[in-house]
N, CA, C and O atoms as a GROMACS GRO file, in nm:
protein
  160
    1MET      N    1  -1.496  -0.196   0.401
    1MET     CA    2  -1.423  -0.098   0.486
    1MET      C    3  -1.326  -0.150   0.595
    1MET      O    4  -1.218  -0.096   0.616
    2LEU      N    5  -1.370  -0.257   0.660
    2LEU     CA    6  -1.292  -0.308   0.760
    2LEU      C    7  -1.172  -0.382   0.695
    2LEU      O    8  -1.065  -0.388   0.755
    3PHE      N    9  -1.189  -0.437   0.577
    3PHE     CA   10  -1.076  -0.511   0.507
    3PHE      C   11  -0.979  -0.395   0.457
    3PHE      O   12  -0.857  -0.413   0.462
    4GLU      N   13  -1.024  -0.293   0.417
    4GLU     CA   14  -0.927  -0.188   0.370
    4GLU      C   15  -0.847  -0.142   0.486
    4GLU      O   16  -0.726  -0.128   0.474
    5TRP      N   17  -0.915  -0.115   0.610
    5TRP     CA   18  -0.841  -0.075   0.719
    5TRP      C   19  -0.733  -0.162   0.781
    5TRP      O   20  -0.626  -0.121   0.825
    6LEU      N   21  -0.783  -0.307   0.778
    6LEU     CA   22  -0.690  -0.404   0.813
    6LEU      C   23  -0.582  -0.419   0.730
    6LEU      O   24  -0.471  -0.441   0.779
    7SER      N   25  -0.599  -0.410   0.605
    7SER     CA   26  -0.483  -0.415   0.495
    7SER      C   27  -0.385  -0.305   0.518
    7SER      O   28  -0.264  -0.322   0.503
    8SER      N   29  -0.437  -0.197   0.551
    8SER     CA   30  -0.347  -0.069   0.573
    8SER      C   31  -0.274  -0.092   0.693
    8SER      O   32  -0.153  -0.068   0.694
    9VAL      N   33  -0.337  -0.140   0.803
    9VAL     CA   34  -0.259  -0.138   0.928
    9VAL      C   35  -0.167  -0.256   0.922
    9VAL      O   36  -0.060  -0.251   0.984
   10ASN      N   37  -0.200  -0.359   0.853
   10ASN     CA   38  -0.116  -0.484   0.843
   10ASN      C   39   0.010  -0.451   0.764
   10ASN      O   40   0.116  -0.509   0.788
   11ARG      N   41   0.001  -0.356   0.667
   11ARG     CA   42   0.133  -0.330   0.598
   11ARG      C   43   0.224  -0.233   0.684
   11ARG      O   44   0.344  -0.229   0.659
   12ARG      N   45   0.174  -0.161   0.777
   12ARG     CA   46   0.252  -0.078   0.865
   12ARG      C   47   0.284  -0.126   0.985
   12ARG      O   48   0.369  -0.070   1.054
   13ARG      N   49   0.217  -0.241   1.028
   13ARG     CA   50   0.254  -0.297   1.165
   13ARG      C   51   0.378  -0.372   1.158
   13ARG      O   52   0.399  -0.446   1.062
   14ARG      N   53   0.458  -0.360   1.248
   14ARG     CA   54   0.588  -0.440   1.250
   14ARG      C   55   0.554  -0.593   1.300
   14ARG      O   56   0.475  -0.624   1.390
   15HIS      N   57   0.628  -0.674   1.225
   15HIS     CA   58   0.601  -0.820   1.265
   15HIS      C   59   0.727  -0.882   1.306
   15HIS      O   60   0.834  -0.861   1.250
   16SER      N   61   0.709  -0.968   1.416
   16SER     CA   62   0.827  -1.029   1.474
   16SER      C   63   0.891  -1.140   1.377
   16SER      O   64   1.007  -1.179   1.387
   17ALA      N   65   0.804  -1.183   1.287
   17ALA     CA   66   0.862  -1.286   1.188
   17ALA      C   67   0.955  -1.217   1.091
   17ALA      O   68   1.038  -1.284   1.030
   18PHE      N   69   0.945  -1.084   1.074
   18PHE     CA   70   1.018  -1.014   0.973
   18PHE      C   71   1.128  -0.928   1.056
   18PHE      O   72   1.178  -0.828   1.006
   19GLY      N   73   1.160  -0.972   1.180
   19GLY     CA   74   1.267  -0.901   1.254
   19GLY      C   75   1.216  -0.762   1.286
   19GLY      O   76   1.287  -0.664   1.266
   20TYR      N   77   1.091  -0.753   1.337
   20TYR     CA   78   1.030  -0.638   1.375
   20TYR      C   79   1.030  -0.517   1.262
   20TYR      O   80   1.023  -0.398   1.293
   21LEU      N   81   1.038  -0.560   1.148
   21LEU     CA   82   1.027  -0.459   1.030
   21LEU      C   83   0.881  -0.468   0.983
   21LEU      O   84   0.813  -0.569   0.999
   22THR      N   85   0.840  -0.358   0.926
   22THR     CA   86   0.693  -0.368   0.852
   22THR      C   87   0.717  -0.460   0.725
   22THR      O   88   0.830  -0.474   0.677
   23PRO      N   89   0.616  -0.514   0.679
   23PRO     CA   90   0.620  -0.591   0.556
   23PRO      C   91   0.676  -0.517   0.454
   23PRO      O   92   0.758  -0.571   0.380
   24VAL      N   93   0.643  -0.397   0.437
   24VAL     CA   94   0.700  -0.297   0.316
   24VAL      C   95   0.839  -0.298   0.335
   24VAL      O   96   0.909  -0.334   0.240
   25GLU      N   97   0.896  -0.261   0.453
   25GLU     CA   98   1.045  -0.255   0.478
   25GLU      C   99   1.121  -0.394   0.455
   25GLU      O  100   1.227  -0.402   0.393
   26PHE      N  101   1.057  -0.499   0.512
   26PHE     CA  102   1.112  -0.627   0.480
   26PHE      C  103   1.133  -0.646   0.338
   26PHE      O  104   1.244  -0.678   0.296
   27GLU      N  105   1.022  -0.627   0.253
   27GLU     CA  106   1.026  -0.660   0.110
   27GLU      C  107   1.131  -0.563   0.046
   27GLU      O  108   1.197  -0.605  -0.049
   28ARG      N  109   1.147  -0.447   0.089
   28ARG     CA  110   1.223  -0.353   0.030
   28ARG      C  111   1.378  -0.402   0.053
   28ARG      O  112   1.465  -0.392  -0.033
   29ARG      N  113   1.397  -0.454   0.175
   29ARG     CA  114   1.540  -0.514   0.211
   29ARG      C  115   1.562  -0.618   0.125
   29ARG      O  116   1.667  -0.624   0.060
   30LEU      N  117   1.459  -0.719   0.113
   30LEU     CA  118   1.484  -0.843   0.055
   30LEU      C  119   1.510  -0.821  -0.095
   30LEU      O  120   1.594  -0.890  -0.153
   31ILE      N  121   1.445  -0.736  -0.152
   31ILE     CA  122   1.472  -0.700  -0.290
   31ILE      C  123   1.618  -0.639  -0.307
   31ILE      O  124   1.695  -0.676  -0.396
   32ALA      N  125   1.643  -0.557  -0.226
   32ALA     CA  126   1.799  -0.505  -0.223
   32ALA      C  127   1.874  -0.602  -0.212
   32ALA      O  128   1.948  -0.622  -0.309
   33SER      N  129   1.885  -0.685  -0.108
   33SER     CA  130   1.972  -0.786  -0.098
   33SER      C  131   1.976  -0.889  -0.206
   33SER      O  132   2.080  -0.949  -0.228
   34SER      N  133   1.869  -0.912  -0.272
   34SER     CA  134   1.864  -1.009  -0.386
   34SER      C  135   1.932  -0.944  -0.510
   34SER      O  136   2.002  -1.012  -0.586
   35THR      N  137   1.912  -0.819  -0.528
   35THR     CA  138   1.990  -0.733  -0.617
   35THR      C  139   2.124  -0.739  -0.607
   35THR      O  140   2.192  -0.774  -0.704
   36LEU      N  141   2.174  -0.708  -0.494
   36LEU     CA  142   2.310  -0.711  -0.466
   36LEU      C  143   2.379  -0.858  -0.486
   36LEU      O  144   2.493  -0.868  -0.532
   37SER      N  145   2.306  -0.965  -0.451
   37SER     CA  146   2.359  -1.099  -0.470
   37SER      C  147   2.368  -1.136  -0.613
   37SER      O  148   2.459  -1.209  -0.650
   38VAL      N  149   2.279  -1.090  -0.695
   38VAL     CA  150   2.283  -1.120  -0.827
   38VAL      C  151   2.389  -1.037  -0.897
   38VAL      O  152   2.452  -1.092  -0.987
   39ALA      N  153   2.418  -0.910  -0.866
   39ALA     CA  154   2.530  -0.821  -0.913
   39ALA      C  155   2.666  -0.878  -0.872
   39ALA      O  156   2.762  -0.855  -0.945
   40ALA      N  157   2.679  -0.944  -0.768
   40ALA     CA  158   2.812  -0.983  -0.713
   40ALA      C  159   2.856  -1.104  -0.794
   40ALA      O  160   2.964  -1.159  -0.770
   0.00000   0.00000   0.00000
């Protein structure tokens, strides 16, 4: 139960290492920029 809560919070919490984005938003932007780089 604690692990589930921590995992949930950790995905939504902003991280300074990611430019204060959530891990989900950071990954979304990383994938989008990678897709654009390959397409160019």
